[in-house]
C-alpha positions, 0 to 999 in steps of 0.5 A: 049734553047740548041741552044741558049747557044751553039750559045751564048757561042760557041767560049768559049766552044771550047776554054774550051773544048781544055783546058779540053782535054789537062788536060785529055790527059796529065794526062792519058798519065802520069798515063799510063806511070807510071801505066803500069810499076807499074802493071808489077812490082807487077806481078814480085814482089808480096810483093809490090802488097798490098802496091802499090794497097793499096796506089792507093785505098787510093788516089781514096777515097780522095774527088777530091776537097780536093786533088786539095786543098791539092796540092796547097801548095806543092812545084814544083807540087803544086800552081794554074793552070794546073800543080797541076790539071794534078798531081791530075788527074794522081793520080786518074787515077792510080788505074784502070790502075795498077789493070787492068795491074796486072789482065791482066798479071796474067790472061794469061794461065799458059800453054802459059807461059810453052810453052814460057819457053820451047821455051827458052824465057826469062822473058823479052821476055815472057812479051813483046811477050806474056803477054802484047799482050794477056793482052792488052785488059784488060789493055785498059779497065783500061785506058778506066775507068781512062779516063772517070773518069778523064773527069768528075773530070777535071771539078773541076780543074777550082776551082784551075785556070786550066781552062776546061769546069768546068769554065762554071759550077762554073760560072753557080753555082755562078750566078744560071744560068742553061745555063752556067752549061749546057754549061760545063756539056753537052760537058764534057758528050759528050767527056766522051761518045766518049772516052768510045765508042772509047777506048771500040771499040779498046779494043774489037778489041784487045780482038778478035785479042788475041783470034785468 
């Protein structure tokens, strides 16, 4: 059966996989560019830690389909298509990236901080040359979790016309066709496994390097 639907829907599977990857990569890129600086910020401004992490937690609790729907009437970033889908996926990706950035940086040994200060390093130099390199494996673990979550949630983006592998799933549910559902679900699962393994491998390499 698997060979049958892969042959039957092969060209469209490739097309939808490309759409799916664009949604995920763009949203994770946006979430990383915003989330890591926010994680760094709350290591310096402790009064902001609770509201920023609290907001990211709240965003995680909103049902994904509801968040997509809530963004439709919002000017500029809302509507139908890829833009609101990327915004929603980025919002869902913030929590693990912000939290792991914060955890990784505050987890750096205090003795290393003192050694850096003793060498005359500024706060900026400590961040760039010491804290971020040592925390990078923890930060990547957050990106890894966010990526796997985004791959799964991106299937729902088809509900607002953003394309992706969810098109097969929604179409299959509508006509009660298991082959269509599998045509969307199996490639999405494979992408998630590859992403998890790939980022996990980089994470372990960085962790081993930082401990030398």
